[in-house]
C-alpha positions in Angstrom: -24.2 -53.6 -0.5 -25.4 -54.2 3.1 -23.9 -57.6 3.1 -20.5 -56.4 1.9 -20.5 -53.7 4.6 -21.3 -56.3 7.3 -18.4 -58.4 6.0 -16.0 -55.4 6.0 -17.1 -54.7 9.6 -16.3 -58.3 10.6 -12.9 -58.1 9.0 -12.1 -54.9 10.8 -13.3 -56.3 14.1 -11.1 -59.4 13.6 -8.1 -57.2 12.8 -8.5 -55.2 16.0 -8.9 -58.3 18.0 -5.7 -59.6 16.5 -3.9 -56.3 17.3 -5.1 -56.5 21.0 -3.4 -59.9 21.2 -0.2 -58.8 19.4 0.4 -55.5 21.2 2.9 -57.0 23.6 5.0 -58.0 20.6 4.4 -54.7 18.7 3.4 -52.1 21.2 2.9 -49.7 18.3 -0.3 -51.5 17.4 -1.9 -49.8 20.4 -1.8 -46.6 18.2 -3.8 -48.2 15.4 -7.2 -46.5 15.3 -10.3 -46.6 13.1 -11.5 -43.5 11.2 -15.4 -43.8 11.4 -16.1 -42.2 8.1 -18.6 -44.7 6.6 -21.9 -46.0 7.5 -25.6 -45.2 7.0 -26.7 -42.0 8.8 -29.8 -39.9 8.8 -29.6 -36.6 6.8 -29.1 -34.3 9.9 -26.3 -36.4 11.3 -24.7 -36.6 7.8 -24.8 -32.8 7.5 -23.4 -32.3 11.0 -20.5 -34.7 10.4 -19.7 -33.1 7.0 -19.6 -29.7 8.7 -17.2 -31.2 11.3 -14.9 -32.3 8.5 -15.8 -35.8 7.7 -14.8 -36.5 4.1 -15.8 -39.3 1.8 -13.1 -41.8 0.8 -10.8 -41.3 3.8 -9.2 -44.7 4.6 -10.6 -46.9 7.4 -7.6 -46.9 9.7 -4.4 -45.2 10.5 -1.3 -46.5 12.3 0.5 -43.2 13.1 3.9 -44.8 13.4 6.8 -43.8 11.2 8.9 -46.4 9.4 11.7 -45.6 6.9 10.4 -43.0 4.5 6.8 -43.2 5.7 5.0 -41.0 8.2 2.4 -43.6 9.0 0.3 -46.3 7.5 -3.3 -45.8 6.2 -5.4 -48.9 5.5 -8.6 -49.0 3.4 -9.9 -52.4 4.4 -12.2 -54.2 2.0 -14.0 -57.5 2.2 -12.3 -60.1 -0.1 -14.9 -59.5 -2.7 -15.1 -55.7 -2.3 -13.7 -52.9 -4.3 -12.7 -49.3 -3.5 -14.6 -46.3 -4.7 -13.0 -43.7 -6.9 -12.8 -41.4 -3.9 -11.1 -44.1 -1.8 -8.5 -44.7 -4.6 -7.9 -41.0 -4.9 -7.3 -40.6 -1.1 -4.8 -43.5 -1.2 -2.9 -41.9 -4.1 -2.9 -38.5 -2.4 -1.7 -39.9 0.9 1.1 -41.7 -0.8 2.1 -38.4 -2.4 2.4 -36.9 1.1 4.8 -39.5 2.4 2.4 -42.1 3.9 2.1 -45.7 3.2 -1.4 -46.1 2.1 -3.0 -49.3 0.8 -6.3 -50.9 -0.1 -6.2 -54.3 1.5 -8.6 -57.1 1.1 -9.5 -59.1 4.2 -8.2 -58.9 7.8 -5.4 -61.5 7.3 -3.8 -59.5 4.5 -4.1 -56.4 6.7 -2.4 -58.2 9.5 0.4 -59.3 7.2 0.7 -55.7 5.9 0.9 -54.3 9.4 3.6 -56.9 10.4 5.7 -56.1 7.3 5.4 -52.4 8.0 6.3 -52.7 11.6 9.3 -55.0 11.0 10.6 -52.9 8.2 13.3 -50.3 8.7 12.8 -49.1 5.1 9.1 -48.8 5.3 8.2 -52.0 3.6 
């Protein structure tokens, strides 16, 4: 599991490096942000974060930019060999029901392609 986590980290870092280079073409990419929900934490920190509203399964990133019928785009980024948890799948389903584009995406290049398609779409992709 540790190895997969490190790989997901590398994919997310690569995606944010790409967005930094592409923000002149798509200024909306400056609004993409990470939701730091995962990671190993000690018990006290975990309890504090839970009390502050951190919830298991929330997607990794949000682009709060409306396109077509969508209010924004949530991305749960997985390593190419990863798989979402049941809670992550439920969050994606629930966010879709609320009018968001929400996807589990495997690898930073597919996430890049998803962001481009979303930003270039007038119908939400």
